[in-house]
FIKOLZA-1660 file (N, C-alpha, C; in steps of 0.1 Angstrom, whole numbers, plus 5000, padded with zeros to 4 digits):
% residues 181
   i   px   py   pz ch aa at
   1 3656 0101 5989  A  X  N
   1 3651 0104 5976  A  X CA
   1 3663 0109 5968  A  X  C
   2 3665 0104 5956  A  X  N
   2 3676 0108 5947  A  X CA
   2 3669 0116 5936  A  X  C
   3 3675 0127 5932  A  X  N
   3 3671 0135 5921  A  X CA
   3 3683 0140 5913  A  X  C
   4 3680 0146 5902  A  X  N
   4 3691 0151 5893  A  X CA
   4 3690 0166 5893  A  X  C
   5 3701 0173 5896  A  X  N
   5 3701 0187 5896  A  X CA
   5 3702 0192 5882  A  X  C
   6 3702 0206 5880  A  X  N
   6 3702 0211 5866  A  X CA
   6 3715 0208 5859  A  X  C
   7 3726 0205 5866  A  X  N
   7 3738 0201 5859  A  X CA
   7 3739 0187 5856  A  X  C
   8 3729 0179 5859  A  X  N
   8 3729 0165 5856  A  X CA
   8 3734 0156 5866  A  X  C
   9 3739 0162 5878  A  X  N
   9 3744 0154 5888  A  X CA
   9 3733 0148 5897  A  X  C
  10 3736 0136 5902  A  X  N
  10 3726 0129 5911  A  X CA
  10 3728 0134 5925  A  X  C
  11 3717 0138 5931  A  X  N
  11 3718 0143 5945  A  X CA
  11 3708 0136 5954  A  X  C
  12 3712 0133 5966  A  X  N
  12 3704 0126 5975  A  X CA
  12 3697 0137 5984  A  X  C
  13 3685 0135 5987  A  X  N
  13 3677 0144 5996  A  X CA
  13 3665 0150 5988  A  X  C
  14 3659 0160 5994  A  X  N
  14 3647 0166 5987  A  X CA
  14 3652 0178 5980  A  X  C
  15 3649 0180 5967  A  X  N
  15 3653 0192 5960  A  X CA
  15 3648 0205 5965  A  X  C
  16 3637 0205 5972  A  X  N
  16 3631 0217 5977  A  X CA
  16 3634 0221 5991  A  X  C
  17 3643 0214 5998  A  X  N
  17 3646 0218 6011  A  X CA
  17 3661 0220 6012  A  X  C
  18 3665 0229 6021  A  X  N
  18 3679 0231 6023  A  X CA
  18 3683 0222 6035  A  X  C
  19 3696 0218 6036  A  X  N
  19 3700 0210 6047  A  X CA
  19 3698 0217 6060  A  X  C
  20 3693 0209 6070  A  X  N
  20 3691 0214 6084  A  X CA
  20 3677 0221 6086  A  X  C
  21 3669 0221 6076  A  X  N
  21 3656 0227 6078  A  X CA
  21 3645 0217 6074  A  X  C
  22 3634 0218 6080  A  X  N
  22 3623 0209 6077  A  X CA
  22 3613 0215 6068  A  X  C
  23 3613 0228 6067  A  X  N
  23 3603 0235 6059  A  X CA
  23 3607 0236 6044  A  X  C
  24 3598 0233 6036  A  X  N
  24 3601 0233 6021  A  X CA
  24 3598 0247 6016  A  X  C
  25 3603 0251 6005  A  X  N
  25 3599 0263 5999  A  X CA
  25 3584 0264 5996  A  X  C
  26 3578 0253 5992  A  X  N
  26 3564 0253 5989  A  X CA
  26 3556 0256 6002  A  X  C
  27 3560 0250 6013  A  X  N
  27 3553 0253 6026  A  X CA
  27 3554 0268 6030  A  X  C
  28 3566 0273 6028  A  X  N
  28 3568 0288 6031  A  X CA
  28 3558 0296 6022  A  X  C
  29 3558 0292 6009  A  X  N
  29 3550 0300 5999  A  X CA
  29 3535 0299 6003  A  X  C
  30 3530 0287 6006  A  X  N
  30 3516 0285 6010  A  X CA
  30 3513 0293 6022  A  X  C
  31 3522 0293 6032  A  X  N
  31 3519 0300 6045  A  X CA
  31 3519 0315 6044  A  X  C
  32 3529 0320 6036  A  X  N
  32 3532 0334 6036  A  X CA
  32 3526 0342 6024  A  X  C
  33 3522 0336 6013  A  X  N
  33 3519 0343 6001  A  X CA
  33 3509 0354 6003  A  X  C
  34 3498 0351 6010  A  X  N
  34 3487 0360 6012  A  X CA
  34 3491 0373 6019  A  X  C
  35 3498 0371 6030  A  X  N
  35 3502 0382 6038  A  X CA
  35 3513 0391 6031  A  X  C
  36 3521 0385 6023  A  X  N
  36 3531 0392 6015  A  X CA
  36 3524 0400 6004  A  X  C
  37 3514 0394 5998  A  X  N
  37 3507 0402 5988  A  X CA
  37 3500 0414 5994  A  X  C
  38 3494 0412 6006  A  X  N
  38 3488 0423 6013  A  X CA
  38 3498 0434 6017  A  X  C
  39 3510 0430 6021  A  X  N
  39 3520 0440 6024  A  X CA
  39 3524 0448 6012  A  X  C
  40 3526 0441 6001  A  X  N
  40 3530 0447 5988  A  X CA
  40 3519 0456 5983  A  X  C
  41 3506 0452 5985  A  X  N
  41 3495 0460 5981  A  X CA
  41 3494 0473 5989  A  X  C
  42 3496 0472 6002  A  X  N
  42 3496 0484 6011  A  X CA
  42 3507 0494 6007  A  X  C
  43 3519 0489 6003  A  X  N
  43 3530 0497 5999  A  X CA
  43 3530 0502 5985  A  X  C
  44 3524 0494 5976  A  X  N
  44 3524 0498 5962  A  X CA
  44 3511 0505 5957  A  X  C
  45 3500 0502 5964  A  X  N
  45 3487 0507 5960  A  X CA
  45 3481 0500 5948  A  X  C
  46 3486 0490 5943  A  X  N
  46 3480 0483 5932  A  X CA
  46 3480 0468 5935  A  X  C
  47 3468 0462 5933  A  X  N
  47 3466 0448 5936  A  X CA
  47 3474 0439 5926  A  X  C
  48 3473 0443 5913  A  X  N
  48 3481 0435 5903  A  X CA
  48 3496 0436 5905  A  X  C
  49 3500 0448 5908  A  X  N
  49 3515 0449 5911  A  X CA
  49 3519 0442 5923  A  X  C
  50 3510 0442 5933  A  X  N
  50 3513 0435 5946  A  X CA
  50 3515 0420 5944  A  X  C
  51 3506 0414 5935  A  X  N
  51 3508 0400 5933  A  X CA
  51 3521 0397 5925  A  X  C
  52 3524 0406 5916  A  X  N
  52 3537 0404 5908  A  X CA
  52 3549 0406 5918  A  X  C
  53 3548 0416 5926  A  X  N
  53 3559 0418 5936  A  X CA
  53 3561 0406 5945  A  X  C
  54 3550 0401 5950  A  X  N
  54 3551 0389 5959  A  X CA
  54 3557 0378 5951  A  X  C
  55 3553 0375 5939  A  X  N
  55 3559 0365 5931  A  X CA
  55 3574 0367 5929  A  X  C
  56 3578 0379 5926  A  X  N
  56 3592 0382 5924  A  X CA
  56 3600 0380 5937  A  X  C
  57 3594 0383 5949  A  X  N
  57 3601 0381 5961  A  X CA
  57 3603 0366 5964  A  X  C
  58 3592 0359 5961  A  X  N
  58 3593 0344 5963  A  X CA
  58 3603 0338 5953  A  X  C
  59 3603 0343 5941  A  X  N
  59 3613 0338 5931  A  X CA
  59 3627 0340 5936  A  X  C
  60 3629 0352 5942  A  X  N
  60 3643 0355 5947  A  X CA
  60 3646 0345 5959  A  X  C
  61 3636 0342 5967  A  X  N
  61 3638 0332 5978  A  X CA
  61 3641 0318 5972  A  X  C
  62 3633 0315 5962  A  X  N
  62 3635 0301 5956  A  X CA
  62 3649 0300 5950  A  X  C
  63 3654 0311 5943  A  X  N
  63 3667 0311 5937  A  X CA
  63 3678 0309 5947  A  X  C
  64 3676 0315 5959  A  X  N
  64 3686 0315 5970  A  X CA
  64 3681 0305 5981  A  X  C
  65 3673 0295 5978  A  X  N
  65 3667 0287 5989  A  X CA
  65 3677 0281 5998  A  X  C
  66 3688 0276 5993  A  X  N
  66 3698 0270 6003  A  X CA
  66 3702 0280 6014  A  X  C
  67 3704 0292 6011  A  X  N
  67 3707 0302 6021  A  X CA
  67 3695 0307 6029  A  X  C
  68 3684 0310 6022  A  X  N
  68 3672 0315 6028  A  X CA
  68 3666 0304 6038  A  X  C
  69 3666 0292 6034  A  X  N
  69 3660 0281 6043  A  X CA
  69 3668 0280 6056  A  X  C
  70 3681 0284 6056  A  X  N
  70 3689 0283 6068  A  X CA
  70 3687 0295 6077  A  X  C
  71 3680 0305 6073  A  X  N
  71 3677 0316 6082  A  X CA
  71 3668 0313 6093  A  X  C
  72 3668 0320 6104  A  X  N
  72 3659 0317 6114  A  X CA
  72 3644 0320 6110  A  X  C
  73 3642 0330 6101  A  X  N
  73 3629 0334 6097  A  X CA
  73 3629 0336 6082  A  X  C
  74 3628 0326 6073  A  X  N
  74 3628 0328 6059  A  X CA
  74 3616 0337 6055  A  X  C
  75 3605 0337 6062  A  X  N
  75 3594 0346 6058  A  X CA
  75 3597 0360 6060  A  X  C
  76 3605 0363 6070  A  X  N
  76 3610 0377 6072  A  X CA
  76 3619 0382 6060  A  X  C
  77 3627 0373 6055  A  X  N
  77 3636 0376 6044  A  X CA
  77 3627 0379 6032  A  X  C
  78 3617 0371 6029  A  X  N
  78 3608 0374 6018  A  X CA
  78 3601 0387 6020  A  X  C
  79 3596 0390 6032  A  X  N
  79 3589 0402 6035  A  X CA
  79 3598 0414 6032  A  X  C
  80 3611 0413 6036  A  X  N
  80 3620 0424 6034  A  X CA
  80 3622 0427 6019  A  X  C
  81 3624 0416 6011  A  X  N
  81 3625 0417 5997  A  X CA
  81 3613 0423 5991  A  X  C
  82 3601 0419 5995  A  X  N
  82 3588 0424 5989  A  X CA
  82 3586 0438 5993  A  X  C
  83 3590 0442 6005  A  X  N
  83 3588 0456 6010  A  X CA
  83 3597 0465 6002  A  X  C
  84 3610 0461 6000  A  X  N
  84 3619 0469 5992  A  X CA
  84 3614 0471 5977  A  X  C
  85 3610 0460 5972  A  X  N
  85 3605 0460 5958  A  X CA
  85 3592 0468 5957  A  X  C
  86 3583 0468 5967  A  X  N
  86 3571 0475 5966  A  X CA
  86 3573 0490 5966  A  X  C
  87 3582 0494 5975  A  X  N
  87 3584 0509 5976  A  X CA
  87 3591 0514 5963  A  X  C
  88 3600 0506 5958  A  X  N
  88 3606 0509 5945  A  X CA
  88 3596 0510 5934  A  X  C
  89 3587 0500 5933  A  X  N
  89 3577 0500 5923  A  X CA
  89 3568 0512 5924  A  X  C
  90 3564 0515 5937  A  X  N
  90 3555 0527 5939  A  X CA
  90 3562 0539 5934  A  X  C
  91 3574 0541 5937  A  X  N
  91 3581 0553 5933  A  X CA
  91 3583 0554 5918  A  X  C
  92 3586 0542 5912  A  X  N
  92 3586 0542 5897  A  X CA
  92 3573 0546 5891  A  X  C
  93 3562 0540 5897  A  X  N
  93 3549 0543 5892  A  X CA
  93 3545 0558 5893  A  X  C
  94 3549 0564 5904  A  X  N
  94 3546 0578 5906  A  X CA
  94 3554 0586 5895  A  X  C
  95 3566 0583 5893  A  X  N
  95 3574 0590 5883  A  X CA
  95 3568 0588 5869  A  X  C
  96 3564 0576 5866  A  X  N
  96 3557 0573 5853  A  X CA
  96 3544 0581 5852  A  X  C
  97 3536 0581 5862  A  X  N
  97 3523 0588 5862  A  X CA
  97 3526 0603 5860  A  X  C
  98 3535 0609 5867  A  X  N
  98 3538 0623 5865  A  X CA
  98 3543 0626 5851  A  X  C
  99 3551 0617 5845  A  X  N
  99 3555 0619 5831  A  X CA
  99 3543 0618 5822  A  X  C
 100 3535 0608 5824  A  X  N
 100 3523 0607 5815  A  X CA
 100 3514 0619 5817  A  X  C
 101 3512 0624 5829  A  X  N
 101 3504 0636 5831  A  X CA
 101 3510 0648 5824  A  X  C
 102 3523 0649 5824  A  X  N
 102 3529 0660 5817  A  X CA
 102 3527 0659 5802  A  X  C
 103 3528 0647 5797  A  X  N
 103 3526 0644 5783  A  X CA
 103 3512 0647 5779  A  X  C
 104 3503 0644 5787  A  X  N
 104 3488 0646 5784  A  X CA
 104 3484 0660 5788  A  X  C
 105 3493 0669 5790  A  X  N
 105 3490 0683 5794  A  X CA
 105 3481 0684 5806  A  X  C
 106 3485 0677 5816  A  X  N
 106 3478 0678 5829  A  X CA
 106 3467 0668 5832  A  X  C
 107 3464 0659 5822  A  X  N
 107 3454 0649 5825  A  X CA
 107 3461 0637 5831  A  X  C
 108 3459 0636 5844  A  X  N
 108 3465 0625 5852  A  X CA
 108 3457 0612 5851  A  X  C
 109 3464 0601 5849  A  X  N
 109 3458 0588 5849  A  X CA
 109 3454 0584 5863  A  X  C
 110 3443 0577 5863  A  X  N
 110 3438 0572 5876  A  X CA
 110 3445 0559 5880  A  X  C
 111 3451 0558 5892  A  X  N
 111 3458 0546 5896  A  X CA
 111 3448 0538 5905  A  X  C
 112 3447 0525 5904  A  X  N
 112 3438 0518 5913  A  X CA
 112 3442 0520 5928  A  X  C
 113 3432 0522 5936  A  X  N
 113 3434 0526 5950  A  X CA
 113 3430 0515 5959  A  X  C
 114 3433 0516 5972  A  X  N
 114 3428 0508 5982  A  X CA
 114 3414 0512 5985  A  X  C
 115 3408 0506 5995  A  X  N
 115 3394 0509 5998  A  X CA
 115 3393 0524 6001  A  X  C
 116 3381 0530 5999  A  X  N
 116 3380 0544 6000  A  X CA
 116 3383 0549 6015  A  X  C
 117 3380 0540 6024  A  X  N
 117 3382 0544 6038  A  X CA
 117 3397 0545 6042  A  X  C
 118 3405 0536 6035  A  X  N
 118 3419 0535 6038  A  X CA
 118 3428 0543 6028  A  X  C
 119 3423 0547 6017  A  X  N
 119 3431 0552 6006  A  X CA
 119 3440 0564 6010  A  X  C
 120 3433 0573 6017  A  X  N
 120 3441 0585 6021  A  X CA
 120 3452 0582 6031  A  X  C
 121 3449 0573 6040  A  X  N
 121 3460 0569 6050  A  X CA
 121 3471 0563 6043  A  X  C
 122 3469 0553 6034  A  X  N
 122 3480 0546 6027  A  X CA
 122 3487 0555 6017  A  X  C
 123 3480 0565 6011  A  X  N
 123 3487 0574 6003  A  X CA
 123 3497 0582 6011  A  X  C
 124 3493 0586 6023  A  X  N
 124 3502 0593 6032  A  X CA
 124 3514 0584 6036  A  X  C
 125 3511 0572 6039  A  X  N
 125 3522 0562 6042  A  X CA
 125 3531 0561 6031  A  X  C
 126 3526 0559 6019  A  X  N
 126 3535 0558 6007  A  X CA
 126 3543 0570 6004  A  X  C
 127 3539 0582 6009  A  X  N
 127 3547 0594 6007  A  X CA
 127 3559 0595 6016  A  X  C
 128 3559 0587 6026  A  X  N
 128 3570 0587 6036  A  X CA
 128 3583 0582 6031  A  X  C
 129 3594 0585 6038  A  X  N
 129 3606 0578 6034  A  X CA
 129 3604 0563 6034  A  X  C
 130 3612 0556 6026  A  X  N
 130 3610 0541 6024  A  X CA
 130 3609 0533 6037  A  X  C
 131 3619 0535 6046  A  X  N
 131 3619 0527 6058  A  X CA
 131 3607 0530 6067  A  X  C
 132 3603 0543 6068  A  X  N
 132 3591 0546 6076  A  X CA
 132 3579 0540 6071  A  X  C
 133 3577 0540 6057  A  X  N
 133 3566 0534 6051  A  X CA
 133 3565 0519 6054  A  X  C
 134 3577 0513 6053  A  X  N
 134 3578 0498 6055  A  X CA
 134 3574 0495 6070  A  X  C
 135 3579 0502 6079  A  X  N
 135 3577 0500 6093  A  X CA
 135 3562 0502 6096  A  X  C
 136 3556 0512 6091  A  X  N
 136 3542 0514 6094  A  X CA
 136 3533 0504 6087  A  X  C
 137 3536 0500 6075  A  X  N
 137 3529 0489 6069  A  X CA
 137 3530 0476 6076  A  X  C
 138 3542 0472 6080  A  X  N
 138 3543 0460 6088  A  X CA
 138 3536 0460 6101  A  X  C
 139 3536 0472 6108  A  X  N
 139 3530 0473 6121  A  X CA
 139 3515 0473 6120  A  X  C
 140 3509 0481 6111  A  X  N
 140 3495 0482 6111  A  X CA
 140 3488 0473 6101  A  X  C
 141 3495 0468 6091  A  X  N
 141 3488 0459 6082  A  X CA
 141 3490 0444 6088  A  X  C
 142 3501 0441 6093  A  X  N
 142 3503 0427 6098  A  X CA
 142 3504 0426 6113  A  X  C
 143 3503 0438 6120  A  X  N
 143 3502 0438 6134  A  X CA
 143 3514 0431 6141  A  X  C
 144 3526 0434 6135  A  X  N
 144 3538 0428 6140  A  X CA
 144 3544 0437 6151  A  X  C
 145 3552 0430 6160  A  X  N
 145 3558 0437 6171  A  X CA
 145 3571 0445 6165  A  X  C
 146 3576 0453 6173  A  X  N
 146 3588 0461 6169  A  X CA
 146 3600 0451 6167  A  X  C
 147 3601 0441 6175  A  X  N
 147 3611 0431 6173  A  X CA
 147 3610 0423 6160  A  X  C
 148 3597 0419 6157  A  X  N
 148 3595 0412 6144  A  X CA
 148 3598 0421 6132  A  X  C
 149 3594 0434 6133  A  X  N
 149 3597 0443 6122  A  X CA
 149 3612 0445 6121  A  X  C
 150 3619 0446 6132  A  X  N
 150 3634 0448 6132  A  X CA
 150 3640 0436 6125  A  X  C
 151 3635 0424 6128  A  X  N
 151 3641 0412 6122  A  X CA
 151 3639 0412 6107  A  X  C
 152 3627 0415 6103  A  X  N
 152 3623 0415 6088  A  X CA
 152 3632 0425 6081  A  X  C
 153 3634 0437 6087  A  X  N
 153 3641 0448 6080  A  X CA
 153 3656 0448 6082  A  X  C
 154 3660 0438 6091  A  X  N
 154 3675 0437 6094  A  X CA
 154 3680 0449 6101  A  X  C
 155 3673 0454 6111  A  X  N
 155 3677 0466 6118  A  X CA
 155 3675 0464 6133  A  X  C
 156 3678 0474 6141  A  X  N
 156 3675 0472 6156  A  X CA
 156 3661 0476 6160  A  X  C
 157 3657 0471 6172  A  X  N
 157 3644 0475 6177  A  X CA
 157 3643 0490 6179  A  X  C
 158 3654 0496 6183  A  X  N
 158 3654 0511 6186  A  X CA
 158 3652 0519 6173  A  X  C
 159 3658 0514 6162  A  X  N
 159 3657 0521 6149  A  X CA
 159 3642 0519 6144  A  X  C
 160 3636 0508 6146  A  X  N
 160 3622 0506 6142  A  X CA
 160 3613 0515 6150  A  X  C
 161 3616 0516 6163  A  X  N
 161 3608 0524 6172  A  X CA
 161 3608 0539 6167  A  X  C
 162 3620 0543 6164  A  X  N
 162 3622 0557 6159  A  X CA
 162 3615 0559 6146  A  X  C
 163 3617 0550 6136  A  X  N
 163 3610 0551 6123  A  X CA
 163 3595 0551 6125  A  X  C
 164 3590 0543 6134  A  X  N
 164 3575 0542 6136  A  X CA
 164 3571 0555 6142  A  X  C
 165 3578 0561 6151  A  X  N
 165 3574 0573 6158  A  X CA
 165 3574 0585 6147  A  X  C
 166 3585 0586 6140  A  X  N
 166 3586 0596 6130  A  X CA
 166 3576 0595 6119  A  X  C
 167 3574 0582 6115  A  X  N
 167 3564 0580 6104  A  X CA
 167 3550 0583 6109  A  X  C
 168 3546 0579 6121  A  X  N
 168 3533 0583 6126  A  X CA
 168 3531 0598 6127  A  X  C
 169 3541 0605 6132  A  X  N
 169 3540 0620 6132  A  X CA
 169 3538 0626 6118  A  X  C
 170 3545 0621 6109  A  X  N
 170 3544 0626 6095  A  X CA
 170 3530 0623 6089  A  X  C
 171 3525 0611 6091  A  X  N
 171 3512 0608 6086  A  X CA
 171 3501 0616 6093  A  X  C
 172 3503 0618 6106  A  X  N
 172 3493 0627 6113  A  X CA
 172 3493 0641 6107  A  X  C
 173 3505 0646 6104  A  X  N
 173 3506 0660 6098  A  X CA
 173 3500 0660 6085  A  X  C
 174 3503 0650 6076  A  X  N
 174 3498 0649 6063  A  X CA
 174 3483 0648 6062  A  X  C
 175 3477 0641 6072  A  X  N
 175 3463 0639 6072  A  X CA
 175 3456 0651 6079  A  X  C
 176 3463 0660 6085  A  X  N
 176 3458 0672 6092  A  X CA
 176 3451 0668 6105  A  X  C
 177 3456 0658 6112  A  X  N
 177 3450 0653 6124  A  X CA
 177 3458 0659 6136  A  X  C
 178 3452 0658 6148  A  X  N
 178 3460 0661 6160  A  X CA
 178 3466 0648 6165  A  X  C
 179 3477 0649 6173  A  X  N
 179 3484 0637 6177  A  X CA
 179 3475 0628 6186  A  X  C
 180 3465 0633 6193  A  X  N
 180 3457 0625 6202  A  X CA
 180 3446 0618 6195  A  X  C
 181 3444 0620 6182  A  X  N
 181 3433 0614 6174  A  X CA
 181 3437 0600 6169  A  X  C
% end
């Protein structure tokens, strides 16, 4: 197939695939979009923001598709981008909410929450340091292994294990639970 790139040059091949890979961007998007929205939702606490964050992460992948498509796990790259964006968005949202609350003399705006059963847990997760929150979300939301999480976050299995351990302990303390519960 011959197509014309944005510079007007004629190129042979498919415009949506990188050389050496058989997966198109569209296939990656269709396969991974739902789980990436769920990850962003767990980390940001807002469904609307989660959809926007997932779209932004996929847009970044599309812009860099030649490089991303050559990775062993392009979905992991998109997850890492979405996780980083989600934590940043949540922290910005918290700062904005606090500012609005101060301006309204203590009247805090209500932020859309996860289901009532899970809201307290995910609030505790979002209060953790960024990497711990990401590791816990990937482990418990997507049921990923330590190796899969390490690949997504670009770190070692041992680091993931430590972050998961420390994050669990912090959540347990914040929820007022005992470690065996």
